[in-house]
C-alpha positions as CSV (number, residue, x, y, z in Angstrom):
1,M,75.7,100.1,95.5
2,F,75.6,96.5,96.9
3,V,78.1,93.7,96.9
4,G,76.0,91.6,94.6
5,E,76.5,94.2,91.8
6,R,80.3,94.0,91.9
7,M,81.2,90.5,93.2
8,N,83.1,88.0,91.1
9,R,81.2,85.0,89.9
10,P,81.3,82.1,89.3
11,V,83.7,81.4,92.2
12,I,86.8,79.3,91.8
13,S,86.9,77.1,94.9
14,L,88.8,74.3,96.5
15,T,87.9,71.3,98.7
16,P,89.5,70.5,102.0
17,E,91.1,67.5,100.4
18,T,92.8,69.4,97.7
19,P,96.6,68.9,97.8
20,V,98.5,72.2,98.4
21,N,100.5,71.7,95.1
22,D,97.2,71.5,93.2
23,A,95.9,74.5,94.9
24,L,99.0,76.5,94.1
25,H,98.8,75.5,90.5
26,L,95.2,76.5,90.2
27,M,95.6,79.9,91.8
28,R,98.6,80.7,89.7
29,T,96.8,79.6,86.5
30,E,93.7,81.6,87.3
31,H,95.6,84.6,88.7
32,I,93.8,84.7,92.0
33,R,95.2,85.3,95.5
34,R,92.5,83.7,97.6
35,T,89.7,81.2,97.2
36,P,86.9,79.7,99.4
37,V,87.1,76.1,100.5
38,V,83.8,74.3,100.0
39,A,82.6,70.9,101.3
40,H,79.2,69.5,100.3
41,G,78.2,72.8,98.8
42,K,78.9,74.8,102.0
43,L,81.7,77.2,102.9
44,V,84.1,75.6,105.4
45,G,87.2,77.9,105.1
46,I,89.3,80.2,102.9
47,V,92.9,79.9,101.8
48,S,95.2,82.5,100.3
49,M,98.2,82.3,98.1
50,K,100.3,83.5,101.1
51,D,99.0,80.6,103.2
52,L,100.0,78.1,100.5
53,L,103.4,79.6,100.0
54,N,104.1,79.6,103.7
55,A,103.2,75.9,103.9
56,S,105.7,75.0,101.2
57,P,109.2,74.0,102.2
58,S,111.9,76.6,102.1
59,N,114.4,76.6,99.2
60,A,117.1,76.1,101.9
61,T,115.7,72.6,102.8
62,S,118.0,69.6,102.6
63,L,115.2,67.4,101.3
64,S,115.4,66.0,97.8
65,M,112.9,67.0,95.1
66,W,111.2,63.6,95.4
67,E,110.8,64.0,99.2
68,L,109.4,67.5,98.7
69,N,106.9,66.4,96.2
70,Y,105.9,63.5,98.4
71,L,105.4,65.7,101.4
72,L,103.4,68.3,99.5
73,S,101.2,65.6,97.9
74,K,100.2,64.6,101.4
75,L,99.6,68.1,102.7
76,K,95.9,69.1,102.2
77,V,94.3,72.5,102.1
78,E,92.3,71.7,105.2
79,R,95.5,71.7,107.3
80,I,96.3,75.3,106.4
81,M,93.0,77.1,105.6
82,T,91.4,79.6,107.8
83,H,88.4,78.0,109.4
84,T,86.6,81.1,110.7
85,V,85.6,83.1,107.7
86,L,84.1,86.5,107.5
87,T,81.4,86.7,104.9
88,V,78.9,89.1,103.3
89,T,75.7,88.8,101.4
90,E,74.5,90.2,98.0
91,E,72.6,92.9,99.9
92,T,75.6,94.1,101.9
93,P,76.4,97.7,101.1
94,I,79.8,97.9,99.3
95,E,81.2,100.4,101.8
96,E,80.3,98.0,104.7
97,A,82.3,95.2,102.9
98,A,85.2,97.7,102.4
99,R,85.1,98.6,106.2
100,M,85.2,94.9,107.2
101,M,88.2,94.3,104.9
102,A,90.1,97.3,106.1
103,D,89.4,96.7,109.8
104,Q,90.3,93.0,109.6
105,R,93.2,93.5,107.2
106,I,91.9,90.9,104.7
107,G,91.9,91.1,101.0
108,G,88.6,89.4,100.1
109,L,85.2,88.3,101.4
110,P,83.1,85.3,100.2
111,V,79.5,86.2,99.3
112,V,77.1,83.7,100.6
113,R,73.4,82.8,100.2
114,G,72.0,80.3,102.6
115,G,75.5,79.0,103.4
116,E,76.3,78.5,99.7
117,V,79.2,80.6,98.2
118,I,77.8,82.5,95.2
119,G,80.6,85.1,94.7
120,I,83.6,86.8,96.2
121,I,84.4,90.5,96.6
122,T,88.1,91.5,96.7
123,E,90.3,94.6,97.3
124,T,90.8,94.8,93.5
125,D,87.0,95.2,93.0
126,L,87.1,98.0,95.6
127,F,90.0,99.8,93.7
128,K,88.0,99.6,90.5
129,I,85.0,101.3,92.3
130,L,87.3,104.0,93.7
131,L,88.5,104.7,90.1
132,E,84.8,105.2,89.1
133,L,84.0,107.3,92.2
134,M,86.9,109.7,91.5
135,G,86.4,109.8,87.7
136,A,89.9,108.5,87.1
137,R,89.0,107.3,83.6
138,D,87.5,110.6,82.6
139,T,89.1,113.7,81.3
140,G,88.3,116.9,83.1
141,V,89.4,119.6,85.6
142,R,90.3,117.9,88.9
143,C,90.0,120.1,92.0
144,E,90.8,119.7,95.7
145,I,89.3,122.2,98.1
146,R,88.7,122.8,101.8
147,M,85.2,123.6,102.8
148,L,83.2,124.3,106.0
149,D,81.3,121.2,107.0
150,E,78.0,122.9,107.1
151,P,74.6,122.4,105.5
152,G,74.3,124.0,102.0
153,Q,78.0,124.3,101.3
154,L,78.1,121.5,98.7
155,A,74.9,122.9,97.1
156,K,76.7,126.3,96.6
157,L,79.6,124.5,95.0
158,T,77.6,122.3,92.6
159,G,75.2,125.1,91.8
160,A,78.0,127.4,90.8
161,L,79.6,124.8,88.6
162,A,76.4,123.8,87.0
163,G,75.3,127.4,86.5
164,A,78.4,128.0,84.4
165,G,77.8,125.0,82.2
166,G,80.1,122.6,84.1
167,N,79.3,118.8,84.1
168,I,80.3,117.3,87.4
169,L,81.9,113.9,86.6
170,A,82.9,112.9,90.2
171,L,82.7,114.3,93.7
172,G,83.9,112.9,97.0
173,T,84.1,114.4,100.5
174,F,86.8,113.4,103.0
175,A,87.7,114.2,106.6
176,G,89.3,117.6,107.0
177,E,92.4,118.7,108.8
178,S,90.3,119.9,111.8
179,V,86.8,119.5,113.2
180,G,84.2,121.5,111.2
181,H,86.0,121.2,107.9
182,S,85.9,118.8,105.0
183,M,88.2,118.2,102.1
184,V,86.3,117.8,98.8
185,T,87.7,116.4,95.6
186,F,85.7,116.8,92.3
187,K,86.2,116.5,88.6
188,V,84.2,118.7,86.2
189,A,84.0,118.8,82.4
190,G,83.0,121.8,80.2
191,L,85.1,124.4,82.0
192,T,88.7,125.5,81.9
193,P,91.0,125.4,85.1
194,D,90.9,129.2,85.3
195,E,87.1,129.2,85.0
196,V,86.8,126.6,87.8
197,R,89.2,128.5,90.1
198,S,87.4,131.8,89.5
199,L,84.0,130.2,90.3
200,I,84.9,128.3,93.4
201,T,87.3,130.7,95.1
202,P,84.6,132.9,96.6
203,I,82.6,130.0,98.1
204,V,85.2,127.7,99.6
205,E,87.7,128.2,102.4
206,R,90.8,127.2,100.3
207,V,91.5,126.0,96.9
208,V,94.2,123.4,97.3
209,D,94.8,122.2,93.8
210,V,93.3,122.7,90.3
211,R,94.6,120.7,87.3
212,V,93.5,119.1,84.1
213,S,93.4,115.3,84.6
214,H,93.5,112.7,81.8
215,P,92.9,108.9,82.1
């Protein structure tokens, strides 16, 4: 899966000359938390709702409402935006975008083509992908198991489930508690919890959890 398949488009953007008040109103109206800043068709920065709120005067200020509005009308997005922006392309693997966002602790990445912003991928998009990967919107028997991290172990697991008529809806492997082991979570339809437990117990190190899971 690539970023281009899941990015949001068209992109709501701002210009460097956009007043902070207008930017706040736009982001609240559109229910977005960050947006690219574009000048002459090219990406020049990015600004988040947090940036805009931090730039606004505190409620404890002694300034009058008129003075506040005047100051905010003069404050432009270019004064508070982040100028150095991490970006991805349509062909960036979705897990690479997720790694960049996690490592840099940012909530979204503009998607660019030739310097032009054509989309944005956000943490919300990644959460939706996680729901799909884990089968969170499907009804089935959800299992968590501990397995040896060796060739052929997953084949034994999936073969046993399929051989008994189970339809695997989702499967994910995760780092184990120690080297040489993996934690595996899967969801299967067409079998009961007791049937699943009976099938997998002889071929895994430990069955951690088995339950029926509904959306």
